[in-house]
MARKENU-764445 format. One line per 8 residues: number of its first residue (from 1); their letters; for each residue x, y, z of C-alpha. Coordinates in Angstrom, 2 decimals. Example, Ala and Ser with C-alpha at 12.3 -4.5 7.8 and 13.67 -1.06 7.14 Angstrom:
BEGIN
1) as) 12.30:-4.50:7.80; 13.67:-1.06:7.14
END
This chain:
BEGIN
1) melvnsay) 295.86:63.52:-138.04; 297.85:65.31:-140.78; 298.33:68.33:-138.48; 299.63:66.03:-135.73; 302.06:64.32:-138.12; 303.24:67.67:-139.47; 303.87:69.02:-135.98; 305.70:65.81:-135.02
9) arvplwqr) 307.93:66.09:-138.10; 309.05:69.58:-137.01; 310.31:68.25:-133.65; 314.12:67.82:-133.73; 315.19:64.22:-134.30; 316.93:63.85:-130.95; 313.72:64.82:-129.15; 311.74:62.18:-131.06
17) lnlwdway) 314.04:59.34:-130.01; 312.81:57.10:-127.22; 314.53:54.65:-124.90; 314.34:51.82:-127.45; 315.99:54.00:-130.10; 318.94:54.70:-127.84; 319.13:51.07:-126.70; 319.32:49.97:-130.32
25) allivaaa) 322.04:52.53:-131.05; 324.01:51.36:-128.01; 323.72:47.75:-129.22; 325.11:48.64:-132.65; 327.95:50.71:-131.16; 328.83:47.88:-128.79; 328.83:45.33:-131.61; 330.97:47.55:-133.84
33) gyafklyh) 333.36:48.23:-130.97; 333.71:44.53:-130.21; 334.34:43.76:-133.90; 336.99:46.49:-133.98; 338.65:45.11:-130.85; 338.83:41.61:-132.34; 339.87:42.42:-135.88; 341.39:45.90:-136.07
41) lnmdvyeq) 344.90:44.50:-136.56; 343.69:42.83:-139.77; 341.85:45.89:-141.06; 343.32:48.73:-143.05; 342.13:52.30:-142.61; 339.53:51.93:-145.36; 337.98:48.85:-143.75; 337.93:50.61:-140.40
49) gilagsal) 336.11:53.46:-142.10; 333.60:51.03:-143.61; 332.98:49.53:-140.17; 332.35:52.96:-138.65; 330.17:54.03:-141.56; 328.18:50.80:-141.42; 327.51:51.28:-137.72; 326.26:54.83:-138.29
57) glialgwf) 324.16:53.69:-141.24; 322.58:50.87:-139.24; 321.75:53.25:-136.40; 320.19:55.75:-138.80; 318.19:53.01:-140.51; 316.91:51.71:-137.17; 315.84:55.20:-136.12; 314.16:55.83:-139.48
65) wkawrgyf) 312.45:52.42:-139.79; 311.43:51.03:-136.42; 310.89:47.49:-137.72; 314.60:47.30:-138.56; 315.46:47.48:-134.86; 313.98:44.03:-134.37; 314.92:42.51:-137.69; 318.65:43.18:-137.73
73) plagalal) 319.44:42.12:-134.13; 317.37:38.94:-134.58; 319.30:37.92:-137.71; 322.55:38.75:-135.93; 321.54:36.72:-132.87; 320.82:33.65:-135.01; 324.23:33.99:-136.66; 325.94:34.38:-133.29
81) aaiplyqh) 324.11:31.28:-132.05; 325.50:29.31:-134.99; 329.15:30.33:-134.64; 329.98:28.48:-131.36; 328.41:25.31:-132.74; 331.15:25.07:-135.37; 333.89:24.80:-132.75; 336.29:26.18:-135.39
89) dlargqqa) 335.56:23.20:-137.68; 333.66:23.78:-140.92; 332.82:20.06:-141.19; 330.49:20.41:-138.20; 328.10:22.20:-140.52; 327.03:18.75:-141.71; 327.33:17.05:-138.31; 325.85:19.24:-135.56
97) fwlkyals) 322.05:18.99:-135.58; 321.19:22.68:-135.38; 323.79:23.60:-138.00; 322.81:20.87:-140.43; 319.09:21.58:-140.29; 318.78:25.25:-139.47; 321.77:27.51:-138.84; 324.58:26.71:-141.26
105) sqsaimwm) 324.64:29.18:-144.11; 323.22:26.75:-146.65; 320.49:25.52:-144.27; 319.45:29.05:-143.38; 319.35:30.08:-147.04; 317.25:27.01:-147.92; 314.85:28.01:-145.15; 314.78:31.48:-146.68
113) ctlfflat) 313.85:29.99:-150.06; 311.10:27.85:-148.54; 309.62:30.74:-146.57; 309.62:33.04:-149.61; 307.72:30.40:-151.60; 305.23:30.00:-148.77; 304.83:33.78:-148.49; 304.10:34.03:-152.21
121) gvywvall) 301.37:31.40:-152.01; 299.82:32.91:-148.89; 299.82:36.41:-150.37; 297.98:35.12:-153.45; 295.38:33.26:-151.42; 294.93:36.38:-149.29; 294.49:38.50:-152.42; 291.93:36.19:-154.03
129) rrsdslar) 289.98:35.69:-150.79; 290.31:39.30:-149.59; 291.69:37.98:-146.30; 293.50:40.49:-144.08; 294.62:37.76:-141.69; 296.25:35.76:-144.48; 297.86:38.94:-145.82; 299.38:39.53:-142.38
137) mgsgltws) 300.59:35.93:-142.42; 302.23:36.59:-145.80; 304.04:39.57:-144.28; 305.16:37.46:-141.35; 306.51:34.76:-143.64; 308.35:37.37:-145.70; 309.92:38.81:-142.56; 310.91:35.30:-141.44
145) aavmglag) 312.49:34.57:-144.82; 314.45:37.81:-144.67; 315.71:36.98:-141.16; 316.92:33.55:-142.23; 318.53:34.93:-145.38; 320.50:37.62:-143.58; 321.54:35.18:-140.85; 322.67:32.78:-143.59
153) lfvrwyes) 324.85:35.45:-145.19; 326.38:36.34:-141.81; 327.20:32.66:-141.15; 328.56:32.21:-144.67; 330.94:35.10:-144.00; 332.21:33.26:-140.91; 332.41:29.94:-142.78; 334.66:31.46:-145.42
161) yliapdvg) 337.22:32.25:-142.72; 337.01:28.70:-141.36; 338.27:27.47:-144.74; 341.35:29.68:-144.43; 342.00:33.25:-143.26; 343.02:34.30:-146.78; 339.84:32.79:-148.24; 337.50:34.71:-145.92
169) hipvsnly) 335.46:37.47:-147.55; 332.14:39.29:-147.37; 329.54:37.11:-149.15; 328.75:39.34:-152.13; 331.36:37.99:-154.54; 329.47:35.71:-156.95; 326.05:35.21:-158.51; 324.87:32.83:-155.79
177) evfvlftl) 325.64:35.28:-153.01; 324.32:38.37:-154.77; 321.08:36.61:-155.69; 320.54:35.95:-152.00; 321.34:39.61:-151.34; 318.93:40.63:-154.10; 316.02:38.69:-152.58; 316.70:40.22:-149.16
185) italmyly) 316.91:43.80:-150.39; 313.81:43.48:-152.59; 311.81:41.88:-149.76; 312.90:44.44:-147.16; 312.14:47.40:-149.42; 308.73:45.93:-150.16; 308.00:45.37:-146.46; 308.85:48.99:-145.74
193) yeakfaar) 306.52:50.32:-148.45; 303.87:47.76:-147.57; 303.67:49.21:-144.07; 304.03:52.83:-145.17; 301.22:52.63:-147.75; 299.10:49.94:-146.01; 299.28:47.89:-149.23; 299.70:44.26:-148.23
201) qagalvll) 297.77:43.14:-151.32; 300.76:44.14:-153.48; 302.79:41.35:-151.88; 301.24:38.79:-154.25; 302.91:40.55:-157.19; 306.20:41.60:-155.60; 306.88:38.14:-154.18; 306.69:36.72:-157.71
209) visaavlf) 309.97:38.38:-158.72; 311.53:37.26:-155.43; 310.34:33.69:-156.04; 311.85:33.82:-159.52; 315.19:34.74:-157.93; 314.72:31.90:-155.43; 314.21:29.44:-158.30; 317.52:30.63:-159.76
217) ilwytfdr) 319.23:30.15:-156.38; 317.90:26.60:-156.13; 318.93:25.73:-159.69; 322.33:27.33:-159.23; 322.80:25.42:-155.97; 321.78:21.93:-157.01; 322.82:21.97:-160.68; 326.03:24.02:-160.47
225) kaheiqpl) 327.00:23.52:-156.79; 327.36:27.29:-156.60; 326.78:27.37:-152.85; 330.30:26.08:-152.24; 332.55:28.87:-150.98; 335.40:29.72:-153.34; 338.47:31.95:-152.84; 338.19:35.43:-154.27
233) ipalqsww) 339.79:36.04:-157.62; 342.42:38.83:-157.51; 340.10:41.40:-159.13; 337.69:41.12:-156.18; 340.26:41.21:-153.39; 339.47:44.78:-152.49; 337.63:46.70:-149.80; 335.73:48.46:-152.62
241) mkihvpan) 333.58:45.34:-153.04; 332.12:45.82:-149.55; 330.45:49.10:-150.53; 330.05:48.93:-154.32; 328.10:45.66:-154.52; 325.53:46.32:-151.74; 324.81:49.79:-153.14; 324.37:48.28:-156.60
249) fvgygafs) 321.85:45.74:-155.38; 319.76:48.29:-153.55; 319.29:49.71:-157.03; 318.53:46.35:-158.63; 316.09:45.43:-155.85; 314.29:48.77:-156.04; 313.94:48.62:-159.83; 312.57:45.07:-159.65
257) laamlgvg) 310.12:46.11:-156.94; 309.02:49.07:-159.07; 308.43:46.82:-162.09; 306.08:44.53:-160.16; 304.25:47.54:-158.75; 303.96:48.76:-162.33; 302.33:45.46:-163.26; 299.90:45.96:-160.40
265) elmaqkgw) 299.10:49.50:-161.53; 298.36:48.32:-165.06; 296.13:45.54:-163.70; 294.29:47.99:-161.45; 293.72:50.36:-164.36; 292.21:47.55:-166.44; 289.98:46.44:-163.60; 291.68:43.07:-163.17
273) lkdrlpsa) 291.42:41.73:-159.62; 289.12:44.68:-158.99; 288.84:45.76:-155.36; 291.59:43.33:-154.43; 294.74:45.21:-155.42; 295.64:48.61:-153.95; 294.44:51.56:-156.01; 296.39:52.56:-159.12
281) evldemmy) 297.28:55.86:-157.42; 298.83:54.11:-154.42; 300.78:51.69:-156.60; 301.98:54.59:-158.76; 303.30:56.45:-155.72; 305.00:53.32:-154.36; 306.61:52.75:-157.77; 307.91:56.33:-157.84
289) kaisvgfl) 309.35:56.07:-154.33; 311.08:52.78:-155.15; 312.65:54.10:-158.36; 313.81:57.27:-156.59; 315.63:55.28:-153.90; 316.98:52.79:-156.43; 318.28:55.55:-158.69; 320.08:57.24:-155.79
297) fftiatil) 321.85:54.06:-154.73; 322.57:52.97:-158.30; 324.19:56.36:-158.93; 326.33:55.96:-155.81; 327.25:52.41:-156.86; 328.24:53.55:-160.35; 330.50:56.27:-158.93; 332.05:53.78:-156.50
305) gamwaada) 332.54:51.32:-159.37; 334.36:53.94:-161.40; 336.63:54.72:-158.46; 337.28:50.99:-157.94; 338.14:50.65:-161.64; 340.60:53.51:-161.40; 342.21:51.89:-158.38; 342.36:48.40:-159.95
313) wggywswd) 342.85:49.07:-163.68; 344.16:52.63:-163.83; 341.10:54.19:-165.50; 337.66:55.29:-164.38; 335.81:53.99:-167.44; 336.72:51.46:-170.12; 333.37:50.82:-171.87; 333.43:47.27:-170.61
321) pketwali) 330.02:45.56:-171.32; 329.05:45.66:-167.64; 329.92:49.34:-167.40; 328.08:50.11:-170.62; 324.91:48.35:-169.49; 325.13:49.99:-166.07; 325.14:53.33:-167.88; 322.11:52.24:-169.94
329) vwlnyaaw) 320.24:51.32:-166.76; 321.19:54.65:-165.18; 320.05:56.64:-168.22; 316.81:54.68:-168.40; 315.76:55.57:-164.86; 317.16:59.10:-165.07; 314.83:59.63:-168.04; 311.94:57.99:-166.13
337) lhirlvkg) 312.37:60.37:-163.21; 312.80:63.38:-165.51; 309.58:62.58:-167.35; 307.65:62.20:-164.11; 309.07:65.16:-162.22; 309.48:67.67:-165.06; 306.81:66.64:-167.56; 304.34:65.44:-164.96
345) wrgaplaw) 303.58:62.08:-166.52; 301.64:59.55:-164.49; 299.79:56.30:-165.00; 300.12:53.65:-167.69; 303.07:55.05:-169.74; 305.39:55.15:-166.72; 304.07:51.83:-165.43; 304.89:50.19:-168.77
353) waviglav) 308.28:51.92:-168.71; 309.03:50.48:-165.26; 308.02:47.00:-166.41; 310.20:47.19:-169.52; 312.97:48.63:-167.34; 313.06:45.30:-165.50; 314.20:43.62:-168.73; 316.96:46.21:-169.16
361) tsfaflgv) 318.01:45.82:-165.52; 317.92:42.01:-165.73; 320.22:42.01:-168.73; 322.67:44.32:-166.96; 322.47:42.14:-163.84; 322.55:38.67:-165.40; 322.55:38.78:-169.18; 325.93:40.46:-169.45
369) nmflsglh) 327.46:37.61:-167.45; 325.80:35.04:-169.70; 326.31:36.47:-173.18; 329.11:39.05:-173.08; 332.72:39.04:-171.97; 334.90:41.73:-170.51; 336.72:42.91:-167.43; 333.72:41.93:-165.29
377) syggl) 333.49:38.36:-166.62; 334.05:36.73:-163.26; 330.42:36.07:-162.36; 329.35:33.79:-165.18; 327.05:30.82:-165.09
END
């Protein structure tokens, strides 16, 4: 089997693509072309570049990860089904049946929250009962939650333009929106590694951090009414936000995923839930892969953030609390990767490091907004 996989890997990419790969690529190109036709007069050259780059990135992701080819079009189709129901009137979100109970942004995100909670419970029952069928059900619920969440963000983007054209913006501008993004990215990264390493049992642990984020979303929604769409403050009225924030949250999601895998590795080493969790070696490798991807995207996000700062404030770095803690997070995982790759460390020390790293990452993500003030103090509670 390894010889077959090795020989397949040496075949040029274009020869490995099948009809479905090209059909997916054609769908993405057609969608991007239609979006360009509709909105190019309202897009500057940078936004046109982001559109083209996003299309290429989505095609590459679909070719790399076959499951994405079904996930992304399905979420897009749900969003497209919702848009005509509004009839250009935001108030119909609380009047039309399918919008009110399923397809408006808030309804879809509430379905996402419910499905993530259900997935967490099912994964735990599957783990305790050693049930493969329940584990597959947990995966299905996680996929369903991710579909509803992405569809909800797409619809929220449309809803913001229904309020007023100058209010419309990509939904990654406040804590409510980025927490939804965080749950999606963490879940999708987990689902990829779950399939790659055949490690469905790890879902019981990973879904805990996602459920914690869901609890925050619910509290933030019902206590603070944070789901209501607000105009962008001047500091965020920039095309930079469309690339800096998503890249940042790939990092946050990957680091959170790695921390929960680290918990699993420590439990496996101690013999807790023996023969139920994946082996410590598998969890260690998954943790390493997650941190590697997260570090790459967090590095890109930090560079993009510095360029945005130079564009907005005239300087690449100002030692603002958010910038300082982003640097701390970057140094933390740079040291983690150095120790593993150069010194050859494995096992409990790096697992504990990944778990503690979640506290560092959480403070950079949320704590700075709660306890510190600075140039980035526009996402507070």
